[in-house]
C-alpha positions as CSV (number, residue, x, y, z in Angstrom):
1,X,116.6,139.2,71.1
2,X,118.2,137.9,74.2
3,X,116.2,140.2,76.4
4,X,113.0,138.8,75.0
5,X,113.9,135.4,76.6
6,X,114.0,137.0,80.0
7,X,110.8,139.1,79.5
8,X,107.1,138.7,80.0
9,X,107.4,137.9,83.7
10,X,103.6,137.4,84.2
11,X,103.6,134.6,81.6
12,X,106.6,133.0,83.3
13,X,105.0,133.3,86.8
14,X,101.7,131.8,85.5
15,X,103.5,128.9,83.9
16,X,105.5,128.2,87.1
17,X,102.4,128.3,89.3
18,X,100.4,126.1,86.9
19,X,102.9,123.3,86.5
20,X,103.7,123.2,90.3
21,X,100.0,123.3,91.2
22,X,99.1,120.6,88.7
23,X,102.0,118.3,89.8
24,X,101.0,118.7,93.5
25,X,97.3,118.1,92.8
26,X,97.9,114.9,90.8
27,X,100.5,113.7,93.4
28,X,98.0,114.1,96.2
29,X,95.7,111.9,94.1
30,X,98.4,109.4,93.1
31,X,101.1,109.6,95.8
32,X,103.5,107.2,94.1
33,X,107.3,107.7,93.9
34,X,107.1,108.6,90.2
35,X,104.6,111.5,90.9
36,X,106.5,112.6,94.0
37,X,109.7,112.8,91.9
38,X,107.7,114.9,89.4
39,X,106.8,117.4,92.1
40,X,110.4,117.6,93.3
41,X,111.6,118.2,89.8
42,X,109.0,121.0,89.1
43,X,109.8,122.8,92.4
44,X,113.6,122.6,91.9
45,X,113.5,123.6,88.2
46,X,111.0,126.4,88.6
47,X,112.7,127.8,91.7
48,X,116.1,127.7,90.0
49,X,114.7,129.3,86.9
50,X,113.0,132.1,88.9
51,X,116.2,132.8,90.9
52,X,118.3,132.9,87.7
53,X,115.7,135.2,86.1
54,X,116.0,137.7,88.9
55,X,119.8,137.5,88.9
56,X,119.8,138.0,85.1
57,X,117.7,141.1,85.4
58,X,120.1,142.5,88.0
59,X,123.1,141.6,86.0
60,X,121.7,143.3,82.9
61,X,121.1,146.5,84.8
62,X,124.8,146.4,85.7
63,X,125.9,145.6,82.2
64,X,127.1,142.1,83.2
65,X,126.5,138.7,81.5
66,X,123.0,137.3,82.0
67,X,123.7,133.5,82.3
68,X,121.7,133.0,79.0
69,X,123.1,129.5,78.3
70,X,122.2,128.2,81.7
71,X,118.8,129.8,81.5
72,X,118.1,128.1,78.1
73,X,119.3,124.7,79.5
74,X,116.9,125.0,82.4
75,X,114.1,125.9,80.0
76,X,114.7,122.6,78.1
77,X,114.8,120.6,81.3
78,X,111.6,122.2,82.4
79,X,109.9,121.2,79.1
80,X,111.1,117.7,79.8
81,X,109.7,117.8,83.3
82,X,106.3,118.8,82.0
83,X,106.4,116.0,79.4
84,X,107.5,113.5,82.1
85,X,104.4,114.4,84.2
86,X,102.1,113.9,81.2
87,X,103.8,110.6,80.4
88,X,103.4,109.1,83.9
89,X,99.8,110.5,84.2
90,X,98.7,108.7,81.0
91,X,100.4,105.4,82.0
92,X,98.7,105.6,85.4
93,X,95.3,105.1,83.7
94,X,93.9,107.7,86.0
95,X,92.2,109.6,83.3
96,X,91.4,112.6,85.4
97,X,95.1,112.9,86.2
98,X,96.0,112.3,82.6
99,X,93.5,114.9,81.4
100,X,94.8,117.5,83.8
101,X,98.4,116.9,83.0
102,X,97.9,116.9,79.3
103,X,95.8,120.1,79.5
104,X,98.6,121.7,81.5
105,X,101.3,120.6,79.0
106,X,99.2,121.9,76.1
107,X,98.6,125.2,77.9
108,X,102.3,125.6,78.4
109,X,103.0,125.5,74.7
110,X,101.4,128.9,74.1
111,X,103.6,130.4,76.8
112,X,106.6,128.7,75.4
113,X,106.0,130.0,71.9
114,X,105.2,133.6,73.1
115,X,108.1,133.9,75.6
116,X,110.8,132.4,73.4
117,X,110.1,133.8,69.9
118,X,113.7,135.1,70.0
119,X,114.9,131.5,69.9
120,X,112.6,129.4,67.6
121,X,114.7,126.3,67.8
122,X,114.3,126.4,71.6
123,X,110.6,126.6,71.1
124,X,110.6,123.5,68.9
125,X,112.7,121.5,71.4
126,X,110.6,122.5,74.4
127,X,107.3,121.7,72.6
128,X,108.7,118.3,71.6
129,X,109.8,117.5,75.1
130,X,106.5,118.8,76.6
131,X,104.1,117.0,74.3
132,X,106.2,114.3,72.7
133,X,106.0,112.0,75.7
134,X,102.1,112.1,75.4
135,X,102.5,110.2,72.0
136,X,104.7,107.6,73.5
137,X,102.5,107.1,76.5
138,X,99.4,106.9,74.3
139,X,101.0,104.2,72.3
140,X,101.9,102.3,75.4
141,X,98.5,102.7,77.0
142,X,96.8,100.5,74.4
143,X,93.8,102.8,74.4
144,X,92.8,103.0,70.7
145,X,91.3,106.4,70.9
146,X,94.5,107.9,72.3
147,X,96.3,106.9,69.1
148,X,94.8,110.1,67.7
149,X,97.5,112.0,69.6
150,X,100.1,110.4,67.2
151,X,98.6,112.6,64.5
152,X,97.5,115.6,66.5
153,X,100.6,116.3,68.5
154,X,103.2,116.0,65.6
155,X,100.9,118.3,63.6
156,X,100.7,120.8,66.5
157,X,104.4,120.6,67.0
158,X,105.1,121.5,63.4
159,X,102.5,124.2,63.2
160,X,103.7,126.0,66.4
161,X,107.4,125.6,65.4
162,X,106.6,127.2,62.0
163,X,104.7,130.0,63.7
164,X,107.7,130.6,66.1
165,X,110.2,130.7,63.1
166,X,107.9,133.1,61.2
167,X,107.4,135.4,64.2
168,X,111.2,135.4,64.8
169,X,111.8,136.2,61.1
170,X,109.3,139.1,61.3
171,X,111.0,140.4,64.5
172,X,114.5,140.2,62.9
173,X,113.3,141.9,59.8
174,X,111.8,144.7,61.9
175,X,114.9,145.1,64.0
176,X,117.1,145.3,60.9
177,X,114.8,147.9,59.3
178,X,114.8,150.0,62.4
179,X,118.6,149.7,62.6
180,X,119.0,150.7,59.0
181,X,116.6,153.6,59.4
182,X,118.4,154.7,62.5
183,X,121.7,154.5,60.7
184,X,120.5,156.5,57.8
185,X,119.0,159.2,60.1
186,X,122.3,159.6,61.9
187,X,124.8,159.3,59.0
188,X,125.6,161.3,56.0
189,X,124.7,159.5,52.8
190,X,127.7,160.8,50.9
191,X,130.6,160.2,53.3
192,X,129.0,157.6,55.6
193,X,130.2,159.8,58.5
194,X,127.8,160.6,61.4
195,X,125.8,163.7,60.6
196,X,124.5,166.5,62.9
197,X,121.9,164.1,64.3
198,X,124.7,161.6,65.0
199,X,126.6,164.3,66.8
200,X,123.6,165.1,68.9
201,X,123.2,161.4,69.7
202,X,126.9,161.0,70.6
203,X,126.7,164.1,72.8
204,X,123.8,162.5,74.7
205,X,125.3,159.0,75.0
206,X,129.0,158.6,74.3
207,X,130.0,162.1,75.6
208,X,127.2,162.4,78.2
209,X,129.5,162.3,81.2
210,X,132.8,164.2,81.6
211,X,135.6,161.7,81.9
212,X,136.9,161.3,85.5
213,X,140.5,160.4,84.4
214,X,141.6,164.0,83.8
215,X,141.1,163.8,80.1
216,X,139.0,166.4,78.2
217,X,137.0,166.2,75.0
218,X,138.3,168.6,72.3
219,X,135.7,169.7,69.7
220,X,137.2,170.9,66.4
221,X,134.8,172.7,64.0
222,X,136.3,172.6,60.5
223,X,135.2,174.7,57.5
224,X,137.0,174.0,54.2
225,X,138.8,176.9,52.5
226,X,138.5,176.9,48.7
227,X,135.9,174.2,48.3
228,X,133.5,176.3,46.2
229,X,136.0,176.9,43.4
230,X,136.5,173.2,43.1
231,X,132.7,172.7,42.7
232,X,132.6,175.6,40.2
233,X,135.5,174.5,38.1
234,X,135.1,170.7,38.1
235,X,131.4,170.1,38.9
236,X,129.5,168.7,41.8
237,X,130.6,165.2,41.2
238,X,134.2,166.3,41.8
239,X,133.1,168.2,44.8
240,X,131.3,165.1,46.2
241,X,134.4,163.0,45.6
242,X,136.5,165.6,47.4
243,X,134.3,165.5,50.4
244,X,134.5,161.7,50.6
245,X,138.3,162.0,50.4
246,X,138.4,164.6,53.1
247,X,136.2,162.4,55.3
248,X,138.6,159.5,54.8
249,X,141.6,161.7,55.6
250,X,140.0,162.9,58.8
251,X,139.2,159.4,59.8
252,X,142.8,158.3,59.2
253,X,144.0,161.1,61.5
254,X,141.8,160.5,64.5
255,X,142.4,158.0,67.3
256,X,140.4,154.8,67.8
257,X,138.1,156.5,70.4
258,X,137.7,159.8,68.5
259,X,134.9,160.6,66.1
260,X,134.5,162.5,62.8
261,X,131.2,164.1,61.7
262,X,130.0,165.8,58.6
263,X,127.4,168.3,59.8
264,X,126.6,169.9,56.4
265,X,128.1,171.3,53.2
266,X,131.8,171.5,53.6
267,X,131.7,171.6,57.4
268,X,133.1,168.8,59.5
269,X,133.5,168.2,63.3
270,X,136.2,166.1,65.0
271,X,135.9,165.2,68.6
272,X,139.1,163.9,70.3
273,X,140.3,163.0,73.7
274,X,142.9,165.5,74.9
275,X,144.8,166.3,78.1
276,X,144.4,170.0,77.6
277,X,144.8,173.0,75.3
278,X,148.2,171.8,74.0
279,X,146.9,168.5,72.7
280,X,144.0,170.2,71.0
281,X,146.3,172.8,69.5
282,X,148.7,170.1,68.2
283,X,145.9,168.2,66.6
284,X,144.5,171.4,65.0
285,X,148.0,172.1,63.5
286,X,148.1,168.5,62.2
287,X,144.7,168.9,60.6
288,X,145.6,172.1,58.9
289,X,148.8,170.5,57.5
290,X,146.9,167.4,56.2
291,X,144.1,169.4,54.7
292,X,146.6,171.6,52.8
293,X,148.0,168.6,51.0
294,X,146.8,168.0,47.5
295,X,143.8,165.7,46.8
296,X,144.0,163.7,43.6
297,X,140.5,163.6,42.1
298,X,141.7,161.8,39.0
299,X,145.0,160.7,37.6
300,X,145.2,164.1,35.9
301,X,143.4,166.4,38.3
302,X,144.6,167.4,41.8
303,X,143.2,170.1,43.9
304,X,144.2,172.0,47.0
305,X,141.9,173.2,49.7
306,X,142.6,174.3,53.2
307,X,140.8,174.3,56.5
308,X,139.8,176.9,59.1
309,X,139.2,175.4,62.5
310,X,137.5,176.6,65.7
311,X,138.6,174.7,68.8
312,X,136.8,174.3,72.1
313,X,137.1,171.8,75.0
314,X,134.7,170.1,77.4
315,X,134.4,171.2,80.2
316,X,136.5,174.3,79.7
317,X,134.2,175.9,77.1
318,X,130.9,174.1,77.9
319,X,129.6,171.3,80.0
320,X,128.8,169.1,77.0
321,X,129.8,168.6,73.4
322,X,126.9,170.7,72.0
323,X,127.7,173.7,74.2
324,X,131.4,173.4,73.3
325,X,130.4,173.1,69.6
326,X,128.7,176.5,69.8
327,X,131.9,178.0,71.3
328,X,134.0,176.3,68.6
329,X,131.7,177.8,66.0
330,X,132.4,181.3,67.3
331,X,136.1,180.5,67.4
332,X,135.8,179.3,63.7
333,X,134.6,182.7,62.7
334,X,137.6,184.3,64.4
335,X,139.9,181.9,62.5
336,X,138.3,182.7,59.2
337,X,138.7,186.4,59.8
338,X,142.4,185.9,60.5
339,X,142.9,184.3,57.0
340,X,142.9,180.8,55.5
341,X,144.4,177.7,57.1
342,X,144.3,178.9,60.6
343,X,142.7,177.8,63.9
344,X,141.4,179.7,66.9
345,X,140.7,178.6,70.4
346,X,137.4,179.5,72.0
347,X,137.4,182.0,74.8
Protein backbone atom coordinates (compact mmCIF):
# COMPACT_ATOMS: atom_id res chain seq x y z
CA UNK A 1 0.00 0.00 0.00
CA UNK A 2 2.79 2.40 0.88
CA UNK A 3 4.73 1.37 -2.20
CA UNK A 4 1.80 2.40 -4.41
CA UNK A 5 2.24 6.01 -3.25
CA UNK A 6 5.75 6.02 -4.69
CA UNK A 7 4.89 4.15 -7.90
CA UNK A 8 3.64 5.10 -11.38
CA UNK A 9 6.60 7.40 -12.08
CA UNK A 10 5.44 8.34 -15.62
CA UNK A 11 2.20 9.78 -14.18
CA UNK A 12 4.17 11.68 -11.56
CA UNK A 13 6.58 13.06 -14.17
CA UNK A 14 3.68 14.06 -16.42
CA UNK A 15 1.98 15.89 -13.57
CA UNK A 16 5.16 17.71 -12.59
CA UNK A 17 5.90 18.83 -16.16
CA UNK A 18 2.29 19.86 -16.71
CA UNK A 19 1.91 22.05 -13.63
CA UNK A 20 5.31 23.72 -14.04
CA UNK A 21 4.75 24.34 -17.76
CA UNK A 22 1.25 25.77 -17.19
CA UNK A 23 2.40 28.05 -14.37
CA UNK A 24 5.31 29.36 -16.49
CA UNK A 25 3.11 29.89 -19.56
CA UNK A 26 0.50 31.85 -17.60
CA UNK A 27 3.15 33.86 -15.74
CA UNK A 28 4.71 34.90 -19.05
CA UNK A 29 1.24 36.15 -20.00
CA UNK A 30 0.55 37.71 -16.58
CA UNK A 31 3.97 38.58 -15.01
CA UNK A 32 2.58 39.78 -11.68
CA UNK A 33 4.02 38.95 -8.22
CA UNK A 34 1.14 36.53 -7.53
CA UNK A 35 1.87 34.46 -10.65
CA UNK A 36 5.64 34.63 -10.16
CA UNK A 37 5.11 33.26 -6.64
CA UNK A 38 3.07 30.43 -8.16
CA UNK A 39 5.94 29.44 -10.46
CA UNK A 40 8.40 29.48 -7.57
CA UNK A 41 6.08 27.30 -5.46
CA UNK A 42 5.58 24.79 -8.28
CA UNK A 43 9.30 24.49 -9.01
CA UNK A 44 10.28 24.14 -5.35
CA UNK A 45 7.51 21.66 -4.47
CA UNK A 46 7.87 19.51 -7.59
CA UNK A 47 11.66 19.49 -7.35
CA UNK A 48 11.54 18.51 -3.67
CA UNK A 49 8.97 15.81 -4.32
CA UNK A 50 11.05 14.35 -7.15
CA UNK A 51 14.22 14.34 -5.03
CA UNK A 52 12.36 12.72 -2.16
CA UNK A 53 10.83 10.15 -4.52
CA UNK A 54 14.27 9.10 -5.79
CA UNK A 55 15.65 8.98 -2.23
CA UNK A 56 12.66 6.88 -1.10
CA UNK A 57 13.22 4.31 -3.86
CA UNK A 58 16.88 4.02 -2.89
CA UNK A 59 16.01 3.71 0.79
CA UNK A 60 13.42 1.01 0.03
CA UNK A 61 16.03 -1.05 -1.80
CA UNK A 62 18.22 -0.87 1.31
CA UNK A 63 15.31 -1.73 3.60
CA UNK A 64 15.34 1.73 5.24
CA UNK A 65 12.45 4.15 6.01
CA UNK A 66 11.00 5.89 2.95
CA UNK A 67 10.06 9.36 4.35
CA UNK A 68 6.39 8.61 3.73
CA UNK A 69 4.98 11.27 6.07
CA UNK A 70 7.04 14.03 4.45
CA UNK A 71 6.11 12.77 1.00
CA UNK A 72 2.38 12.89 1.86
CA UNK A 73 2.74 16.42 3.26
CA UNK A 74 4.43 17.58 0.06
CA UNK A 75 1.59 16.02 -1.94
CA UNK A 76 -0.95 18.05 0.05
CA UNK A 77 1.08 21.24 -0.44
CA UNK A 78 1.34 20.53 -4.16
CA UNK A 79 -2.46 20.17 -4.38
CA UNK A 80 -2.77 23.53 -2.62
CA UNK A 81 -0.31 25.08 -5.08
CA UNK A 82 -2.36 23.87 -8.06
CA UNK A 83 -5.50 25.28 -6.44
CA UNK A 84 -3.75 28.58 -5.77
CA UNK A 85 -2.82 28.89 -9.45
CA UNK A 86 -6.41 28.25 -10.55
CA UNK A 87 -7.67 30.77 -7.94
CA UNK A 88 -5.48 33.67 -9.04
CA UNK A 89 -6.02 32.86 -12.72
CA UNK A 90 -9.82 33.16 -12.38
CA UNK A 91 -9.55 36.38 -10.36
CA UNK A 92 -7.24 37.85 -13.00
CA UNK A 93 -10.22 37.84 -15.42
CA UNK A 94 -7.83 36.62 -18.09
CA UNK A 95 -10.10 33.85 -19.28
CA UNK A 96 -7.43 32.17 -21.38
CA UNK A 97 -5.23 31.87 -18.30
CA UNK A 98 -8.21 30.81 -16.21
CA UNK A 99 -9.20 28.13 -18.73
CA UNK A 100 -5.66 26.77 -18.94
CA UNK A 101 -5.15 26.66 -15.17
CA UNK A 102 -8.55 25.07 -14.49
CA UNK A 103 -7.98 22.44 -17.19
CA UNK A 104 -4.60 21.70 -15.64
CA UNK A 105 -6.13 21.36 -12.16
CA UNK A 106 -8.89 19.07 -13.46
CA UNK A 107 -6.38 16.94 -15.35
CA UNK A 108 -4.33 16.52 -12.18
CA UNK A 109 -7.31 14.99 -10.38
CA UNK A 110 -7.12 11.81 -12.48
CA UNK A 111 -3.44 11.39 -11.67
CA UNK A 112 -4.08 12.12 -7.99
CA UNK A 113 -6.78 9.46 -7.81
CA UNK A 114 -4.76 6.85 -9.72
CA UNK A 115 -1.43 7.36 -7.95
CA UNK A 116 -2.79 7.58 -4.41
CA UNK A 117 -5.46 4.87 -4.30
CA UNK A 118 -3.57 3.43 -1.31
CA UNK A 119 -4.52 6.57 0.67
CA UNK A 120 -8.09 7.58 -0.26
CA UNK A 121 -8.28 10.32 2.39
CA UNK A 122 -5.21 11.90 0.81
CA UNK A 123 -7.02 11.79 -2.53
CA UNK A 124 -10.01 13.66 -1.10
CA UNK A 125 -7.81 16.32 0.51
CA UNK A 126 -5.70 16.87 -2.62
CA UNK A 127 -8.77 17.14 -4.86
CA UNK A 128 -10.36 19.58 -2.42
CA UNK A 129 -7.23 21.75 -2.36
CA UNK A 130 -6.79 21.56 -6.15
CA UNK A 131 -10.37 22.32 -7.24
CA UNK A 132 -11.92 23.90 -4.15
CA UNK A 133 -10.31 27.31 -4.77
CA UNK A 134 -12.02 27.38 -8.20
CA UNK A 135 -15.39 27.57 -6.42
CA UNK A 136 -14.24 30.41 -4.20
CA UNK A 137 -12.75 32.34 -7.11
CA UNK A 138 -15.90 31.76 -9.18
CA UNK A 139 -18.01 33.25 -6.42
CA UNK A 140 -15.70 36.25 -6.09
CA UNK A 141 -15.51 36.84 -9.85
CA UNK A 142 -19.19 37.84 -10.03
CA UNK A 143 -19.48 35.97 -13.34
CA UNK A 144 -22.88 34.31 -13.14
CA UNK A 145 -22.01 31.44 -15.45
CA UNK A 146 -19.10 30.45 -13.22
CA UNK A 147 -21.47 29.75 -10.35
CA UNK A 148 -22.06 26.39 -12.06
CA UNK A 149 -18.73 25.34 -10.60
CA UNK A 150 -20.33 25.54 -7.15
CA UNK A 151 -22.37 22.50 -8.21
CA UNK A 152 -19.94 20.76 -10.55
CA UNK A 153 -16.79 20.75 -8.44
CA UNK A 154 -18.38 19.53 -5.14
CA UNK A 155 -20.12 16.76 -7.11
CA UNK A 156 -16.85 15.87 -8.82
CA UNK A 157 -15.01 15.90 -5.48
CA UNK A 158 -17.52 13.53 -3.90
CA UNK A 159 -17.62 11.20 -6.92
CA UNK A 160 -13.84 10.90 -7.23
CA UNK A 161 -13.40 10.46 -3.46
CA UNK A 162 -15.96 7.65 -3.44
CA UNK A 163 -14.17 6.05 -6.37
CA UNK A 164 -10.85 6.27 -4.52
CA UNK A 165 -12.33 4.68 -1.39
CA UNK A 166 -13.94 1.87 -3.41
CA UNK A 167 -10.73 1.21 -5.33
CA UNK A 168 -8.84 1.16 -2.04
CA UNK A 169 -11.37 -1.24 -0.53
CA UNK A 170 -11.10 -3.52 -3.54
CA UNK A 171 -7.31 -3.48 -3.29
CA UNK A 172 -7.34 -4.22 0.43
CA UNK A 173 -9.80 -7.10 -0.06
CA UNK A 174 -7.61 -8.55 -2.81
CA UNK A 175 -4.48 -8.24 -0.68
CA UNK A 176 -6.21 -9.93 2.27
CA UNK A 177 -7.46 -12.75 0.07
CA UNK A 178 -4.00 -13.26 -1.40
CA UNK A 179 -2.46 -13.26 2.07
CA UNK A 180 -5.01 -15.77 3.36
CA UNK A 181 -4.53 -18.03 0.33
CA UNK A 182 -0.77 -17.81 0.73
CA UNK A 183 -1.09 -18.66 4.43
CA UNK A 184 -3.33 -21.65 3.71
CA UNK A 185 -0.95 -22.89 1.02
CA UNK A 186 2.03 -22.79 3.37
CA UNK A 187 0.43 -23.93 6.63
CA UNK A 188 -1.03 -27.16 7.89
CA UNK A 189 -4.78 -26.79 8.43
CA UNK A 190 -4.80 -29.05 11.51
CA UNK A 191 -1.88 -27.74 13.57
CA UNK A 192 -1.48 -24.30 11.95
CA UNK A 193 2.23 -25.05 11.64
CA UNK A 194 4.05 -24.33 8.38
CA UNK A 195 3.81 -27.31 6.05
CA UNK A 196 6.21 -28.69 3.43
CA UNK A 197 5.52 -25.71 1.15
CA UNK A 198 6.25 -23.45 4.12
CA UNK A 199 9.52 -25.27 4.69
CA UNK A 200 10.49 -24.79 1.05
CA UNK A 201 9.63 -21.10 1.28
CA UNK A 202 11.64 -20.70 4.49
CA UNK A 203 14.61 -22.42 2.88
CA UNK A 204 14.47 -19.94 0.00
CA UNK A 205 14.00 -16.83 2.14
CA UNK A 206 14.74 -17.07 5.85
CA UNK A 207 17.47 -19.69 5.51
CA UNK A 208 18.70 -18.65 2.08
CA UNK A 209 22.11 -17.49 3.25
CA UNK A 210 24.35 -19.26 5.73
CA UNK A 211 24.86 -17.12 8.83
CA UNK A 212 28.19 -15.32 8.97
CA UNK A 213 28.35 -15.27 12.78
CA UNK A 214 29.60 -18.83 13.12
CA UNK A 215 26.15 -20.23 13.93
CA UNK A 216 24.71 -23.17 12.00
CA UNK A 217 21.18 -24.30 11.25
CA UNK A 218 20.32 -27.70 12.67
CA UNK A 219 17.53 -29.60 10.89
CA UNK A 220 15.76 -32.23 13.01
CA UNK A 221 13.49 -34.63 11.11
CA UNK A 222 11.01 -36.16 13.59
CA UNK A 223 8.89 -39.26 13.07
CA UNK A 224 6.54 -40.26 15.89
CA UNK A 225 6.80 -43.72 17.44
CA UNK A 226 3.52 -45.39 18.35
CA UNK A 227 1.20 -42.88 16.70
CA UNK A 228 -0.75 -45.44 14.64
CA UNK A 229 -1.90 -47.44 17.69
CA UNK A 230 -3.41 -44.25 19.13
CA UNK A 231 -5.37 -43.73 15.93
CA UNK A 232 -6.47 -47.35 15.86
CA UNK A 233 -7.52 -47.49 19.50
CA UNK A 234 -9.06 -44.05 20.06
CA UNK A 235 -9.99 -42.91 16.53
CA UNK A 236 -8.81 -40.26 14.14
CA UNK A 237 -10.20 -37.38 16.21
CA UNK A 238 -7.96 -38.43 19.07
CA UNK A 239 -5.06 -38.75 16.63
CA UNK A 240 -5.70 -35.25 15.29
CA UNK A 241 -5.83 -33.87 18.83
CA UNK A 242 -2.55 -35.61 19.61
CA UNK A 243 -0.89 -34.04 16.57
CA UNK A 244 -2.07 -30.60 17.66
CA UNK A 245 -0.69 -31.18 21.15
CA UNK A 246 2.62 -32.38 19.75
CA UNK A 247 2.87 -29.27 17.57
CA UNK A 248 2.22 -27.13 20.64
CA UNK A 249 4.86 -28.96 22.65
CA UNK A 250 7.43 -28.56 19.88
CA UNK A 251 6.63 -24.86 19.61
CA UNK A 252 7.16 -24.49 23.35
CA UNK A 253 10.60 -26.12 23.10
CA UNK A 254 12.01 -24.07 20.23
CA UNK A 255 13.68 -20.69 20.53
CA UNK A 256 12.18 -17.41 19.25
CA UNK A 257 14.14 -17.60 15.99
CA UNK A 258 13.58 -21.34 15.41
CA UNK A 259 10.77 -22.92 13.38
CA UNK A 260 8.54 -26.00 13.59
CA UNK A 261 6.93 -27.62 10.54
CA UNK A 262 4.47 -30.46 10.04
CA UNK A 263 5.38 -31.91 6.67
CA UNK A 264 2.86 -34.75 6.58
CA UNK A 265 1.20 -37.49 8.66
CA UNK A 266 3.10 -37.82 11.93
CA UNK A 267 6.29 -36.24 10.59
CA UNK A 268 7.59 -32.93 11.92
CA UNK A 269 10.69 -30.86 11.22
CA UNK A 270 12.34 -28.43 13.61
CA UNK A 271 15.02 -25.98 12.48
CA UNK A 272 17.14 -24.37 15.19
CA UNK A 273 20.21 -22.17 15.43
CA UNK A 274 23.15 -24.17 16.78
CA UNK A 275 26.82 -23.60 17.37
CA UNK A 276 27.62 -27.13 16.26
CA UNK A 277 26.92 -30.84 16.71
CA UNK A 278 26.77 -30.63 20.51
CA UNK A 279 23.92 -28.08 20.47
CA UNK A 280 21.99 -30.16 17.94
CA UNK A 281 22.54 -33.34 19.97
CA UNK A 282 21.43 -31.68 23.19
CA UNK A 283 18.25 -30.41 21.55
CA UNK A 284 17.55 -33.84 20.04
CA UNK A 285 17.86 -35.42 23.51
CA UNK A 286 15.50 -32.81 24.90
CA UNK A 287 12.96 -33.49 22.16
CA UNK A 288 13.04 -37.24 22.80
CA UNK A 289 12.50 -36.71 26.53
CA UNK A 290 9.60 -34.29 25.97
CA UNK A 291 7.94 -36.49 23.35
CA UNK A 292 8.15 -39.45 25.73
CA UNK A 293 6.04 -37.63 28.34
CA UNK A 294 2.35 -38.53 28.41
CA UNK A 295 -0.24 -36.56 26.46
CA UNK A 296 -3.62 -36.13 28.18
CA UNK A 297 -6.20 -36.40 25.42
CA UNK A 298 -9.08 -36.21 27.89
CA UNK A 299 -9.42 -36.17 31.65
CA UNK A 300 -9.52 -39.98 31.54
CA UNK A 301 -7.29 -40.83 28.59
CA UNK A 302 -3.53 -40.29 28.42
CA UNK A 303 -1.28 -41.72 25.73
CA UNK A 304 2.43 -42.14 25.29
CA UNK A 305 4.29 -41.82 22.02
CA UNK A 306 7.95 -41.44 21.30
CA UNK A 307 10.01 -39.82 18.59
CA UNK A 308 12.79 -40.97 16.31
CA UNK A 309 14.91 -38.13 14.98
CA UNK A 310 17.35 -37.61 12.16
CA UNK A 311 19.71 -34.66 12.62
CA UNK A 312 21.66 -32.71 10.01
CA UNK A 313 23.34 -29.31 9.98
CA UNK A 314 23.76 -26.55 7.45
CA UNK A 315 26.39 -26.26 6.05
CA UNK A 316 27.97 -29.50 7.37
CA UNK A 317 25.49 -31.83 5.64
CA UNK A 318 24.22 -29.56 2.88
CA UNK A 319 24.49 -26.04 1.60
CA UNK A 320 20.82 -25.32 2.34
CA UNK A 321 17.97 -26.54 4.51
CA UNK A 322 16.39 -28.74 1.84
CA UNK A 323 19.66 -30.55 1.16
CA UNK A 324 20.23 -30.97 4.90
CA UNK A 325 16.67 -32.27 5.21
CA UNK A 326 17.47 -35.10 2.80
CA UNK A 327 20.50 -35.97 4.92
CA UNK A 328 18.35 -35.83 8.07
CA UNK A 329 15.80 -38.14 6.41
CA UNK A 330 18.50 -40.75 5.85
CA UNK A 331 19.69 -40.30 9.42
CA UNK A 332 16.10 -40.80 10.60
CA UNK A 333 16.00 -44.21 8.92
CA UNK A 334 19.15 -45.13 10.85
CA UNK A 335 17.59 -43.94 14.11
CA UNK A 336 14.43 -45.99 13.54
CA UNK A 337 16.51 -49.06 12.75
CA UNK A 338 18.28 -48.64 16.10
CA UNK A 339 14.99 -48.78 18.00
CA UNK A 340 12.41 -46.31 19.29
CA UNK A 341 13.12 -42.92 20.92
CA UNK A 342 16.57 -42.48 19.41
CA UNK A 343 18.29 -39.92 17.25
CA UNK A 344 21.01 -40.21 14.66
CA UNK A 345 23.35 -37.62 13.17
CA UNK A 346 23.74 -37.50 9.40
CA UNK A 347 27.03 -38.61 7.93
